[in-house]
C-alpha positions in Angstrom: -11.0 -3.0 -4.3 -7.7 -1.5 -5.5 -5.9 -4.1 -3.6 -8.0 -6.8 -5.2 -5.7 -6.9 -7.8 -3.9 -10.8 -8.4 -0.3 -10.0 -6.4 2.4 -12.5 -8.3 5.8 -13.7 -6.0 6.8 -10.3 -5.8 4.0 -8.7 -4.0 4.3 -11.1 -1.5 5.2 -8.1 1.1 2.6 -6.0 -0.1 0.1 -9.1 0.7 1.1 -9.6 4.1 0.9 -5.6 4.5 -3.0 -5.5 3.5 -3.0 -8.7 5.3 -1.8 -7.1 8.5 -3.5 -3.8 8.1 -7.1 -5.8 8.6 -5.7 -7.7 11.6 -4.9 -4.3 12.8 -1.3 -4.9 13.2 -0.6 -1.3 12.0 2.6 -1.6 12.8 4.1 -4.9 10.4 1.7 -2.6 8.0 3.8 0.5 8.2 6.5 -1.1 8.2 6.3 -3.4 5.0 4.5 -0.8 2.7 7.7 1.9 3.4 9.9 -1.0 2.5 7.6 -1.5 -0.6 7.3 1.8 -1.6 10.1 2.0 -3.9 9.7 -1.7 -5.5 5.3 -1.0 -5.8 5.2 2.6 -5.4 1.6 3.1 -5.5 0.5 -0.4 -4.1 2.2 1.0 -1.3 1.6 4.0 -0.8 -2.3 3.1 -1.3 -2.0 0.7 2.0 -0.3 3.6 3.8 -3.1 6.0 2.2 -5.1 3.2 4.0 -3.6 3.1 7.7 -3.4 7.0 8.0 -6.9 7.3 6.9 -8.3 4.4 8.1 -6.8 3.3 11.6 -7.0 5.2 15.3 -3.6 4.9 16.0 -2.2 6.2 12.9 -4.5 8.7 11.8 -3.6 11.8 10.2 -5.6 13.4 7.0 -2.4 15.3 5.7 -0.4 12.0 5.3 -3.2 9.9 4.2 -3.9 13.0 1.4 -0.6 12.7 0.5 -0.4 8.8 0.2 -3.5 8.9 -1.9 -1.9 11.2 -4.2 1.1 9.7 -4.7 -0.8 6.1 -5.1 -2.9 7.4 -8.0 0.3 8.8 -9.2 2.3 5.6 -10.0 -0.7 3.5 -10.5 0.0 3.1 -14.3 3.9 2.6 -13.4 2.6 -0.5 -11.1 -0.1 -1.8 -13.6 2.1 -2.3 -16.1 4.9 -3.8 -13.7 2.5 -6.5 -12.8 1.3 -7.4 -16.4 4.3 -8.3 -17.6 5.6 -10.2 -14.8 
């Protein structure tokens, strides 16, 4: 899975976001991912993609598609950040 990348201390909040998503705490997940968009755009965008694609409460195919594309665009950038830390 994409988010099975080993998270370091800098991605601690993202881990909380994915955990909240698993627990169907969608409001918390959305908040965390939106806050992390500037730090780790690919990972946060992937979290928002999952939120908008998989949850009934937030379902939006347009938003999901947009965040999936954003995640793919910034993947290399985030990967480099994770490797250098």
